[in-house]
C-alpha positions in Angstrom: 14.8 -34.0 -20.3 14.3 -30.2 -20.1 14.1 -28.6 -16.7 10.7 -27.2 -15.8 10.6 -23.5 -15.1 9.0 -22.5 -11.8 7.4 -19.0 -11.6 7.0 -17.1 -8.4 3.5 -16.7 -7.2 3.0 -12.9 -7.6 -0.2 -12.8 -5.6 1.4 -14.5 -2.6 4.4 -12.2 -2.7 2.2 -9.1 -2.9 -0.3 -10.2 -0.2 2.5 -11.3 2.1 4.3 -8.0 1.6 1.1 -6.0 2.2 0.3 -7.9 5.5 3.9 -7.4 6.8 3.8 -3.8 5.8 0.5 -3.2 7.6 1.9 -4.9 10.7 5.1 -2.8 10.6 3.3 0.5 9.9 0.8 -0.1 12.6 3.6 -1.0 15.1 5.5 2.1 14.2 2.4 4.2 14.8 1.4 2.5 18.0 4.8 2.6 19.7 5.9 6.0 18.5 6.0 9.1 20.6 2.4 10.4 20.6 3.4 13.9 21.9 4.8 15.0 18.6 1.8 16.2 16.5 3.6 17.9 13.6 0.8 20.4 13.1 -2.0 17.8 13.3 -3.6 15.9 16.1 -4.7 12.5 15.1 -6.2 9.8 17.4 -4.1 6.7 18.0 -6.5 4.6 16.0 -6.3 6.9 13.0 -2.5 7.0 13.1 -2.4 3.2 13.3 -4.7 2.8 10.2 -3.0 5.5 8.2 0.5 4.2 8.8 -0.7 0.6 8.4 -2.2 1.3 5.0 0.9 3.3 4.0 3.2 0.4 5.1 1.0 -2.1 3.3 1.3 -0.1 0.0 5.0 0.3 0.3 5.8 -3.3 1.3 3.4 -4.7 -1.3 5.2 -2.7 -4.0 8.6 -3.8 -2.8 7.4 -7.4 -2.7 6.1 -7.1 -6.3 9.5 -5.8 -7.4 11.2 -8.7 -5.7 8.9 -11.2 -7.4 9.6 -9.6 -10.8 13.4 -9.7 -10.2 13.1 -13.4 -9.1 11.2 -14.1 -12.3 13.7 -12.3 -14.5 16.7 -13.9 -13.0 15.9 -17.3 -14.3 
């Protein structure tokens, strides 16, 4: 009897990575030193959203790469 091949759920990988990325990016923005402006002054909520979205994009992309590598390894 041939073994059934199981595929990773790409949507679940990407959504999980994006949610984790948003949480990590938001935490970095929230707990970072707010006195360093680097030429711009953003409010705390803007910084949390910006870094949260950036983290979501980066972690979502990394999760997609992991899902593809898991799919190709079988």
